Structures are given as structure tokens and as C-alpha cells.
C-alpha positions as CSV (number, residue, x, y, z in Angstrom):
1,M,99.7,165.4,109.7
2,T,101.8,166.0,112.8
3,G,101.4,164.7,116.4
4,G,100.2,161.4,117.9
5,L,96.9,159.8,117.9
6,E,94.6,161.1,120.5
7,W,92.1,158.2,120.7
8,L,92.9,154.4,120.4
9,A,90.1,152.0,121.3
10,L,92.2,149.4,123.0
11,A,94.8,151.6,124.6
12,R,92.5,153.2,127.2
13,G,93.0,151.2,130.4
14,T,92.7,153.1,133.6
15,L,93.8,150.6,136.2
16,D,97.1,150.5,138.0
17,R,98.4,147.1,137.2
18,V,100.0,146.7,140.7
19,A,102.8,144.4,139.3
20,L,104.7,144.6,142.7
21,R,101.6,142.7,144.3
22,R,101.6,139.8,141.7
23,R,104.0,137.6,144.1
24,D,102.4,138.8,147.3
25,D,100.1,135.8,148.2
26,D,98.8,137.3,151.3
27,W,97.7,140.4,149.5
28,L,96.2,138.5,146.7
29,A,94.3,136.3,149.1
30,A,93.0,139.4,151.0
31,A,92.0,141.1,147.7
32,W,90.1,137.9,146.5
33,A,88.2,137.8,149.8
34,D,87.3,141.5,149.6
35,P,83.7,141.9,148.9
36,R,84.4,145.1,146.9
37,S,86.8,143.1,144.4
38,R,85.3,142.2,141.0
39,V,86.0,139.4,138.6
40,L,85.8,139.4,134.8
41,V,85.2,135.9,133.3
42,V,86.6,135.3,130.1
43,R,86.1,132.3,127.6
44,D,87.5,131.9,124.2
45,G,88.1,135.8,124.0
46,R,84.6,136.8,125.0
47,S,83.0,138.1,128.2
48,L,79.5,138.9,129.2
49,V,78.3,142.4,128.1
50,T,75.3,144.3,129.0
51,G,73.9,147.1,126.8
52,D,71.5,149.1,128.9
53,P,72.0,152.0,128.7
54,D,75.6,151.7,127.3
55,P,77.7,148.6,126.7
56,A,79.5,147.5,129.9
57,L,81.2,144.4,131.2
58,V,79.6,142.1,133.6
59,L,81.8,142.0,136.7
60,L,81.1,139.5,139.4
61,P,81.9,139.5,143.1
62,A,84.7,137.0,143.8
63,A,82.3,134.8,145.7
64,Q,80.1,134.4,142.7
65,A,83.0,133.7,140.1
66,P,83.3,130.3,138.7
67,D,86.3,128.1,139.2
68,G,89.2,128.6,136.7
69,D,92.7,129.9,136.3
70,R,92.9,133.4,137.9
71,W,94.9,136.5,137.1
72,L,95.3,139.8,138.7
73,L,94.3,142.6,136.2
74,G,94.6,145.7,138.4
75,E,93.4,148.1,141.0
76,D,91.3,151.1,140.6
77,A,91.9,154.6,142.2
78,D,89.2,153.7,144.8
79,G,91.0,150.5,145.8
80,T,88.7,148.1,144.1
81,V,90.9,145.2,142.7
82,Y,90.0,143.3,139.5
83,F,90.8,139.7,138.6
84,G,90.3,137.7,135.5
85,V,89.1,134.1,135.3
86,T,88.9,131.8,132.5
87,A,85.8,129.7,132.6
88,P,82.4,128.9,130.9
89,L,80.5,132.2,131.0
90,P,77.7,132.2,133.5
91,A,74.1,132.9,132.8
92,V,73.4,136.5,133.6
93,E,70.0,138.0,132.7
94,G,70.3,140.8,130.2
95,A,73.9,140.0,129.2
96,E,75.4,138.5,126.0
97,P,78.9,137.2,125.1
98,A,80.9,139.7,123.1
99,G,84.6,140.1,122.0
100,L,86.8,142.9,121.4
101,R,85.9,143.3,117.9
102,Q,82.3,143.8,118.7
103,V,82.6,146.1,121.8
104,G,86.2,147.1,122.2
105,A,85.5,150.5,120.7
106,L,82.1,150.9,122.6
107,L,83.1,150.0,126.2
108,A,84.2,152.7,128.6
109,D,88.0,153.3,129.2
110,R,88.3,151.1,132.2
111,D,86.2,148.2,130.6
112,S,88.0,148.5,127.3
113,G,91.4,148.0,129.3
114,L,90.0,145.1,131.3
115,L,88.9,143.1,128.4
116,T,91.9,143.7,126.4
117,H,94.1,142.6,129.3
118,A,92.1,139.5,130.0
119,V,91.8,138.4,126.4
120,A,95.5,138.7,125.8
121,L,96.2,136.6,129.1
122,E,93.8,134.0,128.2
123,H,95.2,133.3,124.8
124,W,98.8,133.3,126.0
125,H,98.0,130.7,128.8
126,A,95.9,128.6,126.2
127,T,98.8,128.4,123.8
128,H,101.9,128.3,126.0
129,R,101.3,125.6,128.5
130,F,104.4,123.8,128.0
131,C,108.1,124.7,128.6
132,P,109.9,125.4,125.3
133,R,113.0,124.1,126.6
134,C,112.1,120.7,127.9
135,G,108.3,120.2,127.0
136,T,107.3,119.9,130.7
137,E,103.8,121.4,131.3
138,T,104.5,124.8,133.2
139,K,102.6,126.3,136.1
140,V,100.9,129.7,136.3
141,A,102.8,132.2,138.7
142,S,102.9,135.9,139.4
143,A,99.2,136.3,139.5
144,G,98.9,135.0,136.0
145,H,101.7,137.0,134.4
146,V,104.5,134.2,134.3
147,R,104.4,130.6,133.7
148,V,107.2,128.5,135.4
149,C,108.7,125.3,134.4
150,P,108.8,122.8,137.5
151,A,111.6,120.8,135.8
152,D,114.2,123.4,134.9
153,G,113.0,126.3,136.8
154,S,112.8,128.6,133.7
155,Q,110.2,131.5,133.7
156,H,108.2,132.2,130.6
157,F,106.4,135.7,129.9
158,P,103.4,136.7,127.9
159,R,104.4,136.8,124.2
160,V,103.8,140.2,122.4
161,D,104.6,140.3,118.6
162,P,105.4,144.0,117.4
163,A,103.8,144.9,114.2
164,V,104.0,148.3,112.2
165,I,101.1,149.7,110.4
166,M,101.7,152.8,108.3
167,L,99.8,155.5,106.5
168,V,101.6,156.5,103.3
169,T,100.9,159.6,101.6
170,D,102.5,161.3,98.5
171,A,103.3,165.0,97.7
172,S,99.6,165.5,96.6
173,D,98.5,164.4,100.0
174,R,97.0,161.2,98.5
175,I,96.6,158.1,100.6
176,L,97.7,154.7,99.6
177,L,95.3,151.9,100.4
178,A,95.6,148.2,99.4
179,R,93.6,145.0,99.4
180,G,95.0,141.8,101.0
181,T,94.8,138.5,99.1
182,R,92.2,137.1,101.5
183,W,90.1,140.0,102.0
184,A,86.6,140.8,100.6
185,A,86.3,142.8,97.5
186,D,85.3,146.0,99.2
187,R,87.9,145.9,101.9
188,R,90.9,148.3,101.6
189,S,93.3,149.4,104.4
190,I,96.8,150.8,104.9
191,L,99.9,148.6,104.9
192,A,101.2,146.6,107.8
193,G,103.5,143.9,108.7
194,F,105.4,142.3,111.6
195,V,108.8,143.5,112.7
196,E,111.7,141.0,112.1
197,P,114.4,139.9,114.4
198,G,117.4,142.4,114.5
199,E,115.1,145.3,112.8
200,S,114.1,148.7,114.1
201,L,110.7,149.9,113.8
202,E,111.5,152.4,111.2
203,Q,113.3,149.8,109.3
204,A,110.3,147.5,109.4
205,V,108.1,150.3,108.0
206,A,110.4,150.9,105.0
207,R,110.8,147.2,104.3
208,E,107.1,146.3,104.4
209,V,106.2,149.2,102.1
210,E,109.0,148.3,99.6
211,E,108.0,144.6,99.8
212,E,104.4,145.0,99.5
213,V,104.0,147.9,96.8
214,G,107.6,148.5,95.7
215,L,107.9,152.0,97.0
216,A,110.7,153.7,99.0
217,V,109.5,155.8,101.9
218,R,110.9,158.7,103.8
219,D,110.0,160.9,106.8
220,V,108.7,157.9,108.9
221,R,107.0,159.2,112.0
222,Y,105.5,157.4,115.0
223,A,101.9,158.1,115.6
224,G,100.8,155.8,118.5
225,S,100.3,152.2,119.6
226,Q,97.8,149.9,121.1
227,P,97.7,146.2,122.1
228,W,95.9,144.0,119.6
229,P,95.4,140.7,121.4
230,L,93.9,139.0,118.3
231,P,95.8,137.0,119.1
232,R,98.9,138.6,120.5
233,S,100.1,141.5,118.6
234,L,101.2,145.2,119.6
235,M,100.4,147.6,116.6
236,L,102.6,150.4,116.2
237,G,101.3,153.1,114.1
238,F,103.3,155.4,111.7
239,T,103.1,157.8,108.9
240,A,105.4,157.9,105.9
241,T,105.9,159.7,102.6
242,A,106.5,158.2,99.2
243,D,106.8,159.3,95.6
244,G,103.3,159.0,94.0
245,T,104.5,159.1,90.5
246,V,106.6,155.7,90.9
247,P,104.4,152.8,89.5
248,L,103.0,150.4,92.3
249,R,104.2,147.0,92.2
250,P,101.9,144.9,94.5
251,D,103.4,141.6,95.9
252,P,101.0,139.0,94.3
253,E,101.5,136.8,97.5
254,E,100.1,139.5,99.8
255,I,98.3,142.3,97.9
256,L,95.7,142.0,95.2
257,D,95.6,145.6,94.3
258,A,96.8,149.1,95.7
259,A,96.1,152.5,94.6
260,W,96.3,156.2,95.6
261,Y,93.1,158.1,96.7
262,T,92.4,161.7,97.2
263,R,89.8,162.6,99.8
264,E,87.2,163.0,97.3
265,E,88.0,159.7,95.5
266,L,88.0,157.8,99.0
267,R,84.5,159.3,99.7
268,A,83.2,158.6,96.2
269,A,84.3,154.9,96.6
270,I,82.6,154.6,100.0
271,D,79.5,156.2,98.7
272,A,79.4,153.8,95.8
273,G,79.9,150.9,97.9
274,D,83.3,149.9,96.4
275,I,85.0,150.5,99.8
276,V,83.4,149.8,103.1
277,A,84.4,152.3,105.7
278,P,86.4,150.9,108.6
279,G,85.2,150.9,112.2
280,P,87.1,153.0,114.8
281,L,88.7,149.9,116.6
282,S,92.0,149.8,114.8
283,I,94.9,152.3,114.5
284,A,94.4,151.8,110.7
285,A,90.9,153.5,110.9
286,Q,92.4,156.2,113.3
287,L,95.2,157.0,111.0
288,I,92.9,157.2,108.0
289,M,90.5,159.4,109.8
290,R,93.2,161.9,110.9
291,W,94.3,162.1,107.2
292,Y,90.7,162.5,106.2
293,G,89.8,165.1,108.7
294,G,87.2,163.4,110.6
295,E,84.8,160.3,110.4
296,L,84.4,158.6,107.1
297,P,81.0,158.5,105.6
298,S,78.9,155.5,106.6
299,M,81.4,154.7,109.4
300,P,80.1,152.0,111.7
301,H,80.4,152.6,115.5
302,F,82.5,149.7,116.3
């Protein structure tokens, strides 16, 4: 396997984030008053989605948007400006609440990017209301992309936790899959873990594989990344190679079992119901599909 991943569900945003406009109060006010502007309402990680004919976000004119904290999400090539607002979801005929897990892979590029951006901001604002230096409640600034402490003037930016996720193969081109300790009996995936302070991404890949299954890896290669605001991660995908003859030593605190699979063995396990095929939302699914050579049998659409 060579090259990067061509399609990642949550890395498809098309908008210009117009970061230089975030502190331009006059421009923001004019954009909000523009009848062309549209607002995405988010509540607890969900927004209203219609499904006819294809899944699409419900975007409201600013004049119809409910009151709530407001964030600038970006501007389209045609000049349409998009905002996010956190508020109870309004009643819209033909629309139902949905989150990224349900529709992130089904939405069109613009809508997928809008929902990913808005969900990430909503969670950050909800969980970082107070200054970590002095405990004073902070205020929203920079069109929702900064919080400022009124007591000490410190600025606080959205938190993103980098995590590596890696598809490990051996000399026979078998794939390594494992089951986490809290997972259902039919769930398997590739290995992953958070990057630690003072650690490179490549070092994190090697450390996590060694810690979780006792293998040393080589030929670590970057494949792609996507935001994973569930709640605040950035998933960085890699491939790596290990010696398939070395006995696996799963860490009992994190891994219930791990095993190598050929393509035929993986297909047989899915056909037998021993493993459920993942949906295409995650980098894990995309890396597995690239190794497999296409969609897995019985693969869901989300």
C-alpha cells in the first residue's frame, strides 16, 4: 500500500474559514444581516437533517435562527456566509436530529464540513467555560474561535487531541486486528492511541503497537488525517510493518484479543458474523478497505 487516503468522511469541508474576518465586527454584523447567509443550529452534537432525496443539513436564514452562542463557520465560493448557533433544535417539517456518527459519511462535502466544524466548537465551548489560570468564566471572542478571560486577559483556543491510528501488516500482507476491552464481541479494528507530550507521531505509532500487542514496527508511513470531534480528537492515520512470526502479547487492560487476518480470513469472519464490517466514517475503515482492495462484505453505508 502506498500513497495517501483519497476519501475521508470528516475531512471534506469546502468552505473558506475566513479566519481574518473573525475579529471584524462590522463584517460579521453585515454577514449576519445578509439574507443570503445561513445558520446551522447544533444541540448536543446533533443538527436537523432532511433525507429527501439525499441527506442534507437544515440551514436557516439568520432571521429565523434561534438565540444562542454564535460562531462563524466560513464562506462559500459564491459569497454565502455560514454561522453556527448552539440552541434547542427548532421544529422543521420533514427533518430529524442526527449526529456525525449517523450522517457524517452520507452528507455532501460542504455539509459534512459544516457539521464537523460546528460540533467541535459546541463541545469545546461547553467544556471550557472557565479560565484554567484563575477560574473566572471566560467570554466568547473571535467569532467563536477564542475564549478570553476578563480577569487576566488570557486567550484560550479550541482544544484538539492528536491520536495516531495504524494499520499494521506483516510480510505475508496479513492485517492485525484487535478487540478493545469494552467492545462488543463482534467488533475488531486496527490499533490506535493518543500522542503523548514530547513525542513525535512516528514514536507514538511504535509505542502504541508495542504497548498494546508487544510488537516492534518499522516502515511507519503517514496516510491521512481527519477531525474526530467525538469529542475533540484529530485522527492521524498510518501504516506500519511488523514481524508476524512474533507471538502477540495483548495488554489485558486495553486489548481482549488480537490476531492476524488474510483477506480471505477476514471475509470469512464477516460472512460468519464473527466480525461486523465497519462503516466508512472512520480512518480505520478507510485503511482496512485500502488494504482489502475495496468495500468489505456487508459494509454499512455510514
